[in-house]
Each structure stands twice: as structure tokens, then as C-alpha cells.
C-alpha positions as CSV (number, residue, x, y, z in Angstrom):
1,M,125.6,-33.1,-48.9
2,L,123.0,-34.5,-46.6
3,R,120.8,-32.3,-44.6
4,G,118.0,-33.0,-42.1
5,D,116.5,-32.2,-38.8
6,P,118.5,-33.5,-35.7
7,G,117.9,-37.1,-34.8
8,I,116.4,-38.4,-38.0
9,G,119.4,-40.6,-38.9
10,E,121.7,-38.7,-41.2
11,T,124.8,-39.8,-39.4
12,A,123.6,-43.5,-39.4
13,L,122.9,-43.3,-43.1
14,L,126.4,-41.8,-43.8
15,D,128.1,-44.4,-41.6
16,H,126.3,-47.2,-43.5
17,A,127.4,-45.7,-46.8
18,A,131.0,-45.3,-45.6
19,A,131.1,-48.9,-44.5
20,A,129.9,-50.1,-47.9
21,I,132.4,-47.8,-49.8
22,G,135.3,-48.7,-47.4
23,A,135.4,-52.2,-48.6
24,G,136.3,-51.1,-52.1
25,D,139.3,-49.2,-53.6
26,M,137.8,-45.7,-53.3
27,R,139.0,-43.1,-50.8
28,L,136.3,-41.7,-48.6
29,L,136.6,-38.1,-47.3
30,R,134.2,-36.9,-44.6
31,A,133.7,-33.6,-42.9
32,T,131.3,-32.3,-40.3
33,G,130.3,-28.7,-40.5
34,V,129.2,-26.4,-37.8
35,E,126.4,-23.9,-38.0
36,Y,128.4,-20.8,-37.3
37,E,130.6,-21.5,-40.4
38,A,127.6,-21.8,-42.7
39,E,128.2,-18.2,-44.0
40,L,131.9,-18.6,-44.6
41,P,132.7,-19.3,-48.3
42,F,134.2,-22.7,-49.0
43,S,134.4,-23.6,-45.3
44,G,133.0,-27.1,-46.0
45,L,135.4,-27.6,-48.8
46,Q,138.3,-26.6,-46.6
47,L,137.2,-29.0,-43.9
48,L,136.9,-31.8,-46.4
49,L,140.2,-31.4,-48.2
50,R,142.5,-30.4,-45.2
51,P,143.3,-34.1,-44.4
52,A,144.2,-34.8,-48.1
53,L,146.7,-31.9,-48.4
54,G,149.5,-33.9,-46.6
55,R,149.1,-36.7,-49.2
56,R,149.7,-34.6,-52.3
57,A,153.2,-36.1,-52.9
58,A,151.6,-39.6,-52.9
59,R,149.3,-38.8,-55.7
60,P,149.9,-40.6,-59.0
61,E,150.8,-38.4,-62.0
62,A,147.8,-37.3,-64.2
């Protein structure tokens, strides 16, 4: 999790990190929260994992 005041470069830092990771064989999941959901339990996790739910069948066996 990355937190900071608006305008100090959090998004630019994450974009740079995503570009560096994107060249490898790792999967990158990103989510952007909204302030009004801050008090909802697991709202960030739900936002992060929702895109991956459709890919469950493609997962390799453990």
C-alpha cells in the first residue's frame, strides 16, 4: 500500500514500478480505492481480486 498527500507522485512511482515488473513473468494486480470505501472491511481486497476471479480456471494446480 502506498499512501501520501495528493500530488506528491504516488501514481508516478507505481507506474514506474509496474513498468519494471511488467517486463518479467510476474502478474501485476492494481486497484485504486476511493475514500468513501475506507471504512468497508476488505473493500480494497475485493477491488484488487475482482479481475482475477474470471481466471480461476486457468490457474495451474497447486
